[in-house]
Backbone as ProteinMPNN parsed JSONL, in Angstrom:
{"seq_chain_A": "MAGNTPRVGVLALQGAFREHVQALERLGTTAIEVRTPAELAGLDGLMLPGGESTTMDLLLDSSGLREPITAVVADGLPVFGTCAGLILLATDLEDGTEGQRTLRALDVTALRNGYGRQVASFEAAVELTGDDTPMVGIFIRAPRITRVGEGVEVLASIGDEPVAVRSGSIMAATFHPELAHDDRLHARFLERVTTHS", "coords_chain_A": {"N_chain_A": [[9.598, -17.843, 23.908], [12.627, -17.456, 25.657], [13.788, -20.113, 28.29], [12.486, -19.684, 31.22], [11.894, -16.713, 31.434], [10.325, -14.28, 30.607], [11.393, -11.996, 27.703], [11.473, -8.206, 27.567], [11.207, -5.541, 25.476], [11.907, -2.285, 25.585], [10.968, 0.853, 24.851], [13.572, 3.415, 24.019], [14.18, 5.615, 23.067], [13.772, 8.227, 24.291], [12.28, 9.728, 27.155], [10.499, 8.052, 29.949], [11.916, 5.885, 30.501], [13.769, 4.095, 31.53], [12.79, 3.684, 34.505], [10.702, 2.153, 33.447], [12.253, -0.012, 32.891], [13.46, -0.807, 35.46], [10.8, -1.468, 36.794], [10.333, -3.59, 35.036], [12.085, -5.482, 36.005], [12.337, -5.406, 38.772], [9.906, -7.198, 38.456], [11.345, -9.798, 37.71], [11.726, -9.949, 35.207], [13.459, -10.112, 31.927], [14.869, -7.103, 30.832], [14.717, -4.993, 27.846], [16.45, -2.675, 26.713], [15.298, -0.621, 23.978], [16.38, 0.657, 21.001], [17.041, 0.104, 18.153], [16.277, -0.989, 14.958], [16.881, -4.153, 14.833], [17.09, -4.79, 17.679], [14.342, -5.223, 18.482], [14.065, -7.597, 17.498], [13.113, -11.324, 19.043], [12.007, -10.474, 21.198], [9.566, -10.962, 23.977], [7.475, -8.878, 24.187], [6.758, -5.374, 24.592], [7.351, -2.173, 25.552], [5.8, 0.762, 25.838], [7.401, 4.116, 26.644], [6.811, 7.114, 28.784], [7.124, 10.279, 27.773], [7.699, 13.141, 25.289], [5.785, 13.467, 23.096], [5.487, 14.368, 20.57], [7.783, 14.565, 19.738], [8.842, 11.744, 20.312], [7.402, 10.857, 17.984], [8.446, 11.979, 15.979], [11.571, 10.905, 16.587], [11.11, 7.772, 16.257], [10.756, 7.386, 13.362], [13.544, 8.717, 12.545], [15.113, 6.638, 13.792], [14.439, 4.598, 12.752], [12.34, 2.989, 13.449], [9.577, 3.166, 13.273], [8.47, 1.594, 11.346], [9.219, -1.188, 11.738], [7.749, -1.44, 14.422], [5.248, -0.839, 13.755], [4.832, -3.515, 12.615], [5.101, -5.541, 14.455], [3.636, -5.246, 16.63], [1.24, -5.261, 14.896], [1.459, -7.988, 14.378], [0.505, -8.652, 16.867], [2.107, -8.418, 19.465], [2.304, -8.439, 22.41], [1.819, -5.228, 24.082], [2.367, -2.208, 25.781], [1.933, 0.809, 26.599], [2.718, 3.789, 28.212], [1.504, 6.994, 29.113], [2.414, 9.302, 27.044], [3.039, 7.379, 25.369], [0.279, 5.912, 25.032], [-0.858, 8.005, 23.757], [0.842, 7.575, 20.833], [-0.368, 4.829, 20.292], [-2.54, 5.384, 20.092], [-5.575, 5.214, 18.434], [-7.108, 7.594, 17.31], [-6.379, 11.378, 17.712], [-6.516, 13.771, 19.733], [-5.657, 17.611, 19.363], [-3.529, 17.02, 18.214], [-0.066, 17.822, 16.881], [0.767, 19.581, 13.674], [0.985, 17.104, 11.231], [1.417, 14.935, 12.947], [1.976, 11.937, 13.59], [0.234, 8.433, 14.699], [0.45, 5.11, 15.925], [-2.063, 4.117, 15.236], [-2.873, 1.685, 16.624], [-4.61, 1.164, 18.723], [-7.98, 1.338, 19.889], [-8.687, 3.855, 20.789], [-9.391, 7.348, 21.682], [-7.459, 10.298, 21.997], [-6.604, 12.919, 23.818], [-3.977, 14.989, 24.179], [-2.179, 16.265, 26.345], [-4.282, 16.527, 28.259], [-5.205, 17.402, 30.745], [-3.62, 19.974, 31.211], [-1.168, 21.753, 31.287], [2.945, 20.972, 31.667], [2.807, 22.456, 34.486], [0.462, 22.011, 35.268], [0.435, 19.423, 35.938], [0.319, 16.624, 38.579], [-1.114, 14.219, 41.34], [-3.28, 11.137, 41.759], [-5.721, 9.246, 43.36], [-6.145, 5.905, 42.117], [-8.306, 3.892, 40.695], [-8.335, 0.429, 40.29], [-9.423, -2.177, 38.185], [-10.909, -5.3, 39.627], [-9.686, -4.76, 42.042], [-9.286, -3.978, 44.821], [-7.54, -2.032, 46.206], [-6.585, 0.965, 45.823], [-4.043, 2.547, 43.603], [-1.14, 4.926, 43.139], [-1.709, 7.394, 40.943], [0.459, 9.25, 38.745], [0.538, 11.762, 37.032], [1.476, 13.308, 34.372], [1.939, 16.309, 32.258], [-0.378, 14.472, 31.105], [-1.887, 12.854, 28.569], [-5.743, 12.5, 27.793], [-8.172, 10.28, 28.036], [-10.689, 10.031, 25.63], [-12.286, 8.795, 23.912], [-13.396, 5.632, 24.4], [-12.9, 2.822, 22.3], [-15.385, -0.003, 20.619], [-15.126, -3.309, 21.863], [-12.84, -2.315, 23.938], [-11.237, -2.476, 27.014], [-11.987, -1.156, 29.823], [-9.435, -0.8, 32.638], [-8.527, 0.741, 34.441], [-9.609, 3.658, 36.413], [-10.469, 7.076, 37.217], [-12.844, 8.465, 39.454], [-15.571, 8.525, 37.012], [-14.073, 8.225, 34.459], [-11.846, 6.639, 32.27], [-8.515, 5.683, 32.771], [-6.721, 3.725, 32.554], [-6.543, 1.233, 29.713], [-7.593, -1.859, 27.85], [-6.852, -3.568, 25.24], [-7.088, -6.428, 23.687], [-3.766, -7.561, 22.797], [-2.753, -5.325, 23.602], [-2.03, -3.174, 26.047], [-2.763, 0.561, 27.976], [-1.751, 3.212, 29.385], [-2.613, 6.416, 31.186], [-1.016, 7.454, 33.03], [1.854, 7.572, 34.779], [2.934, 4.682, 35.837], [5.148, 3.715, 36.187], [6.602, 5.544, 37.809], [5.838, 5.359, 40.634], [6.374, 3.237, 41.872], [4.53, 1.601, 42.066], [4.224, -2.069, 41.04], [1.565, -3.28, 39.718], [0.348, -2.808, 37.094], [2.352, -2.937, 35.733], [2.462, -6.065, 36.067], [0.366, -7.161, 35.619], [0.396, -6.959, 32.585], [2.545, -8.058, 32.201], [1.334, -10.72, 32.625], [-0.199, -11.377, 30.261], [2.273, -11.215, 28.235], [3.174, -13.473, 29.191], [0.79, -15.387, 28.433], [0.624, -15.316, 25.803], [3.194, -16.01, 24.907]], "CA_chain_A": [[10.113, -17.201, 25.438], [13.965, -18.332, 26.46], [13.963, -20.462, 29.181], [11.188, -19.141, 31.49], [12.435, -15.594, 31.636], [10.326, -13.57, 29.305], [12.22, -10.458, 27.316], [10.296, -7.452, 27.023], [11.73, -4.298, 25.157], [11.655, -1.017, 26.49], [11.72, 1.808, 23.744], [14.412, 4.28, 25.079], [14.928, 6.549, 22.455], [13.426, 9.318, 25.033], [11.291, 10.014, 27.809], [10.951, 7.404, 31.288], [12.524, 4.441, 30.057], [14.882, 3.608, 33.223], [11.85, 3.311, 35.537], [10.035, 0.838, 33.252], [13.206, -1.418, 32.623], [13.517, -1.244, 36.671], [10.014, -2.28, 37.064], [10.261, -5.281, 35.03], [13.331, -6.24, 36.786], [11.711, -5.497, 40.303], [9.189, -8.548, 38.289], [11.939, -10.699, 37.404], [11.918, -9.538, 33.589], [14.526, -9.542, 31.395], [14.171, -5.55, 30.271], [15.698, -5.234, 26.665], [16.425, -1.335, 25.871], [15.329, -0.858, 22.299], [16.74, 1.538, 20.356], [17.209, 0.197, 16.966], [15.126, -2.423, 14.767], [17.414, -5.377, 15.382], [16.742, -4.92, 19.085], [13.038, -6.139, 18.534], [14.143, -9.633, 17.12], [12.827, -12.058, 20.248], [10.9, -9.817, 22.271], [7.87, -11.37, 24.051], [6.321, -7.767, 24.726], [7.085, -4.17, 24.34], [7.159, -0.742, 26.39], [6.402, 2.061, 25.185], [6.952, 5.136, 28.148], [6.141, 8.271, 28.921], [8.187, 11.429, 27.03], [6.974, 13.919, 24.803], [4.704, 12.473, 22.371], [5.799, 14.675, 19.149], [9.289, 14.069, 19.927], [8.995, 10.397, 19.811], [7.107, 10.491, 16.759], [10.233, 12.473, 15.019], [12.478, 9.558, 16.235], [10.19, 6.585, 15.615], [11.214, 8.159, 12.012], [14.743, 8.968, 12.713], [15.46, 5.741, 14.167], [13.766, 3.143, 11.459], [11.496, 1.852, 14.404], [8.0, 3.15, 13.262], [7.708, 0.661, 10.342], [9.262, -2.508, 12.646], [7.128, -1.632, 15.603], [3.86, -1.063, 13.485], [4.866, -5.229, 12.259], [5.299, -6.066, 15.669], [2.159, -4.616, 17.346], [0.453, -6.193, 14.099], [1.751, -9.433, 14.613], [-0.26, -9.218, 18.203], [3.179, -8.671, 20.458], [1.935, -7.889, 23.637], [2.368, -3.954, 24.273], [1.821, -1.571, 27.199], [2.049, 2.198, 26.604], [2.169, 4.728, 28.997], [1.294, 8.499, 28.818], [3.135, 9.477, 25.311], [3.093, 5.731, 24.776], [-0.821, 5.811, 25.257], [-0.687, 8.544, 22.377], [1.895, 6.488, 20.238], [-0.883, 3.605, 19.852], [-4.184, 5.887, 19.798], [-5.931, 5.343, 16.888], [-7.295, 8.956, 16.893], [-5.758, 11.879, 18.426], [-7.093, 15.43, 19.265], [-5.095, 18.561, 19.555], [-1.924, 16.684, 17.987], [0.602, 18.781, 15.981], [0.812, 19.004, 12.408], [1.661, 15.938, 10.975], [1.991, 13.975, 14.137], [1.263, 10.114, 13.448], [0.122, 7.446, 15.609], [0.568, 3.633, 15.222], [-3.249, 3.494, 15.504], [-3.432, 0.158, 17.103], [-5.436, 0.614, 20.238], [-9.086, 2.222, 19.266], [-8.999, 4.815, 21.394], [-9.043, 8.543, 21.071], [-6.328, 10.637, 23.084], [-6.154, 14.246, 24.082], [-2.749, 15.516, 24.332], [-2.338, 17.486, 27.216], [-5.068, 16.706, 28.585], [-5.19, 18.201, 32.144], [-2.653, 20.739, 31.005], [0.892, 21.457, 30.791], [3.592, 20.803, 33.169], [2.297, 22.916, 35.833], [-0.862, 21.251, 35.845], [0.404, 17.99, 37.019], [-0.85, 16.007, 39.759], [-1.158, 12.392, 41.444], [-4.456, 11.278, 42.434], [-5.853, 8.079, 43.674], [-6.365, 5.16, 40.794], [-8.824, 2.919, 41.005], [-8.067, -0.62, 39.521], [-10.855, -3.38, 38.058], [-10.811, -6.243, 40.003], [-8.459, -4.819, 43.239], [-9.655, -2.854, 46.328], [-6.487, -1.299, 46.818], [-6.31, 1.575, 44.819], [-3.031, 2.748, 43.129], [-1.058, 6.33, 43.106], [-1.019, 7.376, 39.745], [0.948, 10.223, 38.623], [-0.192, 12.745, 35.532], [2.969, 14.988, 33.965], [1.3, 16.578, 30.783], [-0.766, 13.52, 30.881], [-3.32, 12.502, 28.244], [-7.018, 12.088, 28.352], [-8.827, 9.28, 26.656], [-11.949, 10.744, 25.477], [-13.122, 7.677, 23.368], [-13.242, 4.268, 23.94], [-13.653, 1.925, 21.042], [-15.925, -0.651, 21.011], [-13.818, -4.109, 22.72], [-11.722, -2.023, 24.54], [-11.553, -2.617, 28.29], [-11.515, -0.227, 30.849], [-8.114, -1.568, 33.653], [-8.168, 1.395, 35.634], [-10.236, 4.916, 36.124], [-10.533, 7.899, 38.178], [-14.42, 8.262, 38.964], [-15.942, 7.68, 35.748], [-13.097, 8.614, 33.378], [-10.665, 5.942, 31.895], [-7.134, 6.294, 32.622], [-5.622, 2.379, 31.642], [-7.06, 0.363, 28.98], [-6.428, -2.965, 27.406], [-7.709, -4.368, 23.825], [-6.591, -7.557, 22.926], [-2.469, -7.881, 23.259], [-2.464, -4.112, 23.978], [-2.558, -1.919, 27.221], [-2.257, 1.53, 27.452], [-2.364, 3.944, 30.401], [-2.645, 7.943, 30.881], [-0.245, 8.551, 33.948], [2.902, 6.945, 34.847], [2.658, 3.764, 37.306], [6.611, 3.269, 36.991], [7.407, 6.502, 38.727], [4.625, 5.431, 41.382], [6.726, 1.85, 42.314], [3.511, 0.682, 42.104], [3.917, -2.573, 39.864], [0.681, -3.79, 39.805], [-0.172, -2.737, 36.173], [3.275, -4.026, 35.017], [2.879, -7.31, 36.525], [-0.979, -7.364, 34.483], [1.022, -6.387, 31.243], [3.125, -9.257, 31.7], [0.797, -12.139, 32.652], [-0.486, -10.89, 29.13], [2.995, -11.356, 27.814], [3.425, -14.873, 29.553], [-0.219, -16.508, 28.126], [1.321, -15.02, 24.559], [4.669, -16.484, 24.407]], "C_chain_A": [[11.481, -18.314, 25.869], [13.942, -18.511, 27.539], [12.49, -19.983, 29.93], [11.202, -17.962, 31.829], [11.451, -14.807, 30.514], [11.005, -11.885, 29.031], [11.08, -9.143, 26.958], [11.566, -6.187, 26.701], [11.16, -2.993, 25.95], [12.232, 0.11, 25.608], [12.121, 3.008, 24.575], [15.026, 4.981, 24.174], [14.864, 7.681, 23.162], [12.52, 9.142, 26.642], [11.663, 8.963, 29.282], [11.25, 6.141, 31.008], [13.099, 3.604, 31.008], [13.953, 3.067, 33.82], [11.176, 1.995, 34.938], [11.117, -0.455, 33.324], [13.169, -1.599, 34.508], [12.173, -2.058, 37.046], [9.875, -3.581, 36.587], [11.221, -5.589, 35.973], [13.246, -6.469, 38.219], [11.003, -7.141, 39.512], [9.41, -9.773, 37.744], [12.105, -11.006, 35.966], [12.987, -9.636, 32.741], [14.424, -8.136, 30.681], [15.597, -5.392, 29.185], [15.88, -3.671, 26.407], [16.4, -1.04, 24.289], [15.612, 0.68, 21.732], [17.03, 1.761, 18.457], [16.484, -0.767, 15.883], [15.458, -3.768, 15.078], [17.21, -5.608, 17.033], [15.386, -5.52, 19.601], [12.743, -7.326, 18.592], [14.283, -10.062, 18.93], [12.549, -11.835, 21.007], [9.991, -10.81, 22.516], [7.239, -10.234, 24.279], [7.321, -6.594, 24.586], [6.48, -3.104, 24.888], [7.184, 0.391, 25.456], [6.376, 3.142, 26.359], [6.803, 5.933, 27.722], [7.215, 9.189, 28.5], [7.37, 12.345, 26.662], [6.801, 13.387, 23.137], [5.117, 13.04, 20.516], [7.42, 14.523, 19.316], [9.643, 12.837, 19.404], [8.643, 10.255, 19.033], [8.399, 10.606, 15.728], [11.324, 11.101, 15.244], [12.267, 8.502, 16.138], [10.902, 6.472, 14.384], [12.8, 7.99, 11.937], [15.668, 7.395, 12.731], [15.341, 4.322, 13.256], [13.165, 2.628, 12.161], [10.04, 1.897, 13.824], [7.823, 2.132, 12.652], [7.89, -1.122, 11.412], [8.225, -2.487, 13.894], [5.475, -1.545, 15.052], [3.633, -2.627, 13.202], [4.502, -6.091, 13.432], [3.986, -6.432, 16.394], [0.727, -5.142, 16.222], [0.29, -7.476, 14.52], [0.899, -9.811, 16.286], [1.0, -9.497, 19.418], [2.33, -7.964, 21.12], [2.751, -6.351, 24.117], [1.972, -3.4, 25.309], [2.606, 0.053, 26.84], [1.793, 3.418, 27.642], [2.372, 6.285, 28.767], [1.527, 8.759, 26.956], [2.831, 8.552, 24.926], [1.628, 5.013, 24.375], [-1.07, 6.216, 23.853], [-0.128, 7.879, 20.942], [0.706, 5.793, 19.722], [-2.003, 4.029, 19.977], [-4.506, 5.794, 18.331], [-6.215, 6.797, 16.35], [-6.631, 9.857, 18.038], [-5.831, 13.207, 18.158], [-6.041, 16.589, 19.795], [-3.542, 18.184, 18.904], [-1.698, 18.118, 16.994], [0.522, 18.727, 14.443], [1.289, 18.041, 12.045], [2.187, 15.053, 11.51], [0.966, 12.702, 13.574], [1.182, 9.928, 14.536], [0.324, 6.078, 15.006], [-0.925, 3.414, 14.807], [-3.499, 2.376, 15.495], [-4.225, 0.059, 18.192], [-7.023, 1.948, 19.605], [-9.35, 2.716, 20.596], [-8.678, 6.608, 20.907], [-8.396, 9.476, 22.206], [-6.469, 12.09, 22.93], [-4.992, 14.481, 24.811], [-2.715, 16.452, 25.37], [-3.294, 17.801, 27.93], [-5.929, 17.682, 29.957], [-4.433, 19.359, 32.297], [-1.499, 20.649, 31.019], [1.838, 21.02, 32.233], [3.155, 21.351, 34.613], [1.099, 22.5, 36.373], [-0.823, 20.188, 36.497], [0.388, 17.826, 38.048], [-0.491, 14.342, 40.014], [-2.829, 12.589, 42.085], [-4.794, 9.545, 42.346], [-6.444, 7.432, 42.339], [-7.445, 4.44, 40.96], [-8.826, 1.472, 40.227], [-9.198, -1.757, 39.576], [-9.91, -4.084, 38.942], [-9.576, -6.229, 41.542], [-9.029, -3.365, 44.009], [-8.798, -2.21, 46.482], [-6.319, 0.195, 45.411], [-4.901, 2.135, 44.492], [-2.649, 4.915, 43.266], [-0.884, 6.336, 41.749], [-0.945, 9.341, 39.431], [0.779, 10.383, 37.483], [0.612, 13.857, 35.582], [2.207, 14.703, 32.507], [0.615, 15.496, 30.152], [-1.869, 13.92, 29.705], [-4.378, 12.241, 28.601], [-7.594, 11.141, 27.409], [-10.207, 9.818, 26.87], [-13.12, 10.15, 24.918], [-12.795, 6.411, 23.792], [-13.944, 3.397, 23.288], [-14.075, 0.726, 22.065], [-14.906, -2.147, 21.333], [-13.092, -3.584, 23.406], [-12.107, -2.265, 26.596], [-11.058, -1.681, 29.172], [-10.54, -0.566, 32.216], [-8.28, -0.088, 34.929], [-9.615, 3.229, 35.764], [-9.634, 5.643, 37.783], [-12.256, 8.868, 38.201], [-14.522, 8.083, 37.934], [-15.075, 7.643, 34.491], [-11.668, 7.376, 33.747], [-9.902, 6.36, 31.847], [-6.363, 4.936, 32.282], [-6.515, 1.989, 31.2], [-6.797, -0.639, 28.412], [-7.507, -3.57, 26.016], [-6.743, -5.486, 23.496], [-4.914, -7.773, 23.452], [-1.952, -6.508, 23.768], [-3.173, -3.502, 25.095], [-1.838, -0.504, 27.276], [-2.529, 2.214, 28.838], [-2.026, 5.662, 30.569], [-1.324, 8.311, 31.838], [1.221, 7.144, 33.779], [3.261, 6.138, 36.067], [4.561, 3.464, 37.524], [7.011, 4.468, 37.524], [6.694, 6.381, 40.031], [5.755, 4.239, 42.379], [5.667, 0.862, 43.057], [3.555, -0.559, 41.018], [3.105, -3.218, 39.296], [0.131, -3.903, 38.003], [0.742, -3.236, 35.354], [2.956, -5.542, 35.358], [1.404, -7.898, 35.623], [-0.779, -7.696, 33.004], [1.932, -8.265, 31.081], [2.435, -10.845, 32.048], [0.232, -12.338, 31.223], [0.988, -11.384, 28.016], [3.268, -13.124, 27.955], [2.425, -15.982, 28.66], [0.334, -16.157, 26.789], [2.055, -15.892, 24.238], [4.567, -17.825, 24.215]], "O_chain_A": [[11.424, -19.487, 26.241], [14.031, -17.517, 28.26], [11.464, -19.926, 29.251], [10.411, -17.799, 32.758], [11.967, -14.758, 29.398], [11.084, -10.941, 29.818], [10.093, -9.215, 26.226], [12.54, -5.951, 27.416], [10.198, -2.87, 26.708], [13.427, 0.387, 25.504], [11.464, 3.537, 25.472], [16.248, 5.116, 24.226], [15.799, 8.442, 22.912], [12.257, 7.979, 26.952], [12.806, 8.971, 29.74], [10.521, 5.286, 31.51], [12.794, 2.42, 31.154], [14.022, 1.838, 33.838], [11.049, 0.965, 35.6], [10.854, -1.591, 33.717], [12.782, -2.715, 34.855], [12.293, -3.177, 37.546], [9.474, -4.538, 37.248], [10.727, -6.126, 36.964], [13.817, -7.366, 38.839], [11.499, -8.193, 39.914], [8.591, -10.617, 37.379], [12.531, -12.081, 35.543], [13.728, -8.736, 33.136], [13.66, -8.209, 29.718], [16.803, -5.536, 29.39], [15.081, -3.417, 25.506], [17.356, -1.216, 23.534], [15.007, 1.68, 22.118], [17.158, 2.76, 17.749], [15.947, -1.61, 16.6], [14.612, -4.545, 15.519], [17.204, -6.761, 17.465], [15.208, -6.101, 20.671], [11.891, -8.001, 19.171], [15.015, -9.567, 19.788], [12.603, -12.647, 21.93], [9.56, -11.519, 21.606], [6.108, -10.488, 24.695], [8.532, -6.789, 24.478], [5.26, -2.957, 24.813], [8.028, 0.836, 24.677], [5.375, 3.122, 27.075], [6.627, 6.047, 26.509], [8.336, 8.87, 28.897], [6.377, 12.593, 27.346], [7.643, 13.038, 22.31], [5.047, 12.322, 19.518], [7.94, 14.251, 18.234], [10.402, 12.634, 18.456], [9.24, 9.306, 18.526], [9.034, 9.806, 15.04], [11.785, 10.431, 14.319], [13.276, 7.851, 15.868], [11.667, 5.516, 14.254], [13.249, 7.085, 11.232], [16.582, 7.079, 11.969], [16.06, 3.324, 13.207], [13.117, 1.433, 11.869], [9.335, 0.888, 13.844], [6.976, 1.406, 13.173], [6.991, -1.919, 11.678], [7.893, -3.584, 14.343], [4.565, -2.044, 15.713], [2.531, -3.12, 13.443], [3.791, -7.096, 13.411], [3.474, -7.522, 16.646], [-0.431, -5.339, 16.592], [-0.743, -8.001, 14.934], [0.745, -10.943, 16.744], [0.974, -10.482, 20.156], [1.67, -7.034, 20.658], [3.94, -6.284, 24.428], [1.132, -4.029, 25.951], [3.826, 0.208, 26.889], [0.669, 3.898, 27.791], [3.405, 6.706, 28.246], [0.851, 8.402, 25.991], [2.177, 8.642, 23.887], [1.541, 3.985, 23.704], [-1.367, 5.451, 22.935], [-0.925, 7.766, 20.011], [0.546, 6.062, 18.531], [-2.838, 3.125, 20.013], [-3.873, 6.186, 17.35], [-5.764, 7.219, 15.285], [-6.339, 9.356, 19.125], [-5.518, 13.823, 17.139], [-5.568, 16.288, 20.891], [-2.564, 18.914, 19.063], [-2.461, 18.984, 16.564], [0.152, 17.644, 13.989], [2.381, 17.882, 12.592], [3.114, 14.371, 11.074], [-0.227, 12.603, 13.287], [1.659, 10.627, 15.431], [0.365, 5.894, 13.79], [-1.096, 2.502, 13.999], [-4.205, 1.847, 14.636], [-4.548, -1.044, 18.633], [-6.92, 3.058, 19.083], [-10.08, 2.152, 21.411], [-7.92, 6.979, 20.01], [-8.859, 9.365, 23.342], [-6.445, 12.492, 21.767], [-4.954, 14.209, 26.011], [-3.303, 17.518, 25.188], [-3.468, 18.949, 28.339], [-6.943, 18.379, 29.953], [-4.453, 19.888, 33.408], [-0.814, 19.649, 30.805], [1.491, 20.832, 33.399], [3.189, 20.7, 35.657], [0.724, 22.563, 37.544], [-1.606, 19.836, 37.378], [0.436, 18.817, 38.777], [0.099, 13.532, 39.3], [-3.398, 13.552, 42.6], [-4.297, 8.763, 41.536], [-7.093, 8.112, 41.544], [-7.406, 4.386, 42.189], [-9.607, 1.554, 39.279], [-9.753, -2.176, 40.592], [-8.717, -3.844, 39.125], [-8.899, -7.16, 41.979], [-9.091, -2.171, 43.717], [-9.202, -1.297, 47.202], [-5.934, 0.054, 44.25], [-4.373, 2.216, 45.6], [-3.452, 5.837, 43.406], [-0.113, 5.54, 41.214], [-1.721, 10.262, 39.687], [0.806, 9.425, 36.71], [0.635, 14.864, 36.29], [1.953, 13.676, 31.877], [0.752, 15.321, 28.941], [-2.569, 14.932, 29.748], [-4.446, 11.714, 29.711], [-7.496, 11.221, 26.185], [-10.76, 10.015, 27.952], [-14.305, 10.45, 25.064], [-11.662, 6.072, 23.452], [-15.133, 3.116, 23.433], [-13.746, 0.406, 23.207], [-13.749, -1.979, 20.945], [-12.272, -4.415, 23.796], [-13.204, -2.16, 27.144], [-9.862, -1.416, 29.285], [-11.334, -0.564, 33.157], [-8.1, -0.195, 36.142], [-10.356, 3.488, 34.816], [-8.981, 5.271, 38.758], [-12.7, 9.628, 37.341], [-13.614, 7.402, 37.457], [-15.464, 6.988, 33.524], [-10.923, 7.213, 34.713], [-9.802, 7.379, 31.163], [-5.298, 5.091, 31.685], [-7.559, 2.118, 31.84], [-5.582, -0.715, 28.23], [-8.697, -3.883, 26.051], [-5.628, -5.251, 23.032], [-4.816, -8.184, 24.608], [-0.849, -6.458, 24.311], [-4.383, -3.312, 25.216], [-0.711, -0.294, 26.827], [-3.514, 1.814, 29.46], [-1.046, 6.065, 29.943], [-0.627, 9.283, 31.546], [1.401, 6.223, 32.982], [3.748, 6.618, 37.091], [5.137, 3.136, 38.561], [8.208, 4.363, 37.789], [6.884, 7.372, 40.736], [5.876, 4.474, 43.581], [5.702, -0.007, 43.929], [2.954, -0.274, 39.982], [3.493, -3.87, 38.327], [-0.419, -4.938, 37.625], [0.402, -3.888, 34.367], [3.466, -6.263, 34.501], [1.438, -8.983, 35.042], [-1.487, -8.442, 32.327], [1.888, -9.175, 30.253], [2.979, -11.909, 31.755], [0.153, -13.52, 30.89], [0.663, -11.93, 26.961], [3.507, -13.868, 27.003], [2.842, -17.063, 28.242], [0.728, -17.264, 26.424], [1.751, -16.646, 23.314], [5.542, -18.47, 23.83]]}, "name": "protein", "num_of_chains": 1, "seq": "MAGNTPRVGVLALQGAFREHVQALERLGTTAIEVRTPAELAGLDGLMLPGGESTTMDLLLDSSGLREPITAVVADGLPVFGTCAGLILLATDLEDGTEGQRTLRALDVTALRNGYGRQVASFEAAVELTGDDTPMVGIFIRAPRITRVGEGVEVLASIGDEPVAVRSGSIMAATFHPELAHDDRLHARFLERVTTHS"}
């Protein structure tokens, strides 16, 4: 980590990447928009934002980023995926499109559009583990986590349903914390970034 300020990349091919950049900058982090393999160099962490998971899948190939991102995740770089980013990280995918691939880095099963289409988008109070104050979860064509693998920790839930999880250096949420301007999950991710670096 250069100096005391972590450098966190935000995959900027499609989706809500600008809001993640703003959240990271509010927390005093240097945010780097990542569109090419060269921009992965020297990062202390990586955000995979929401967007359209099938489009992101295609763009990972056309940008040449799939293999480099797979490699840095396998090497233990802290990664935080939200909404479509969770789908990209999941080991298993329900209702994926034909040929859709994931990075198979987080031992969960994700159900695409688990709550329905765009018109079924909603906000809900999300309970954070270890925090008495709920946060607003913004769910836009959100996936659901239908299976949590052994060793995967639930970080946030709605009732009994997990909506944010962590395993090792990987975090993921089914919703969009960056759109609610509540930076607590980003802060938890940065704790992992700073301890890893």
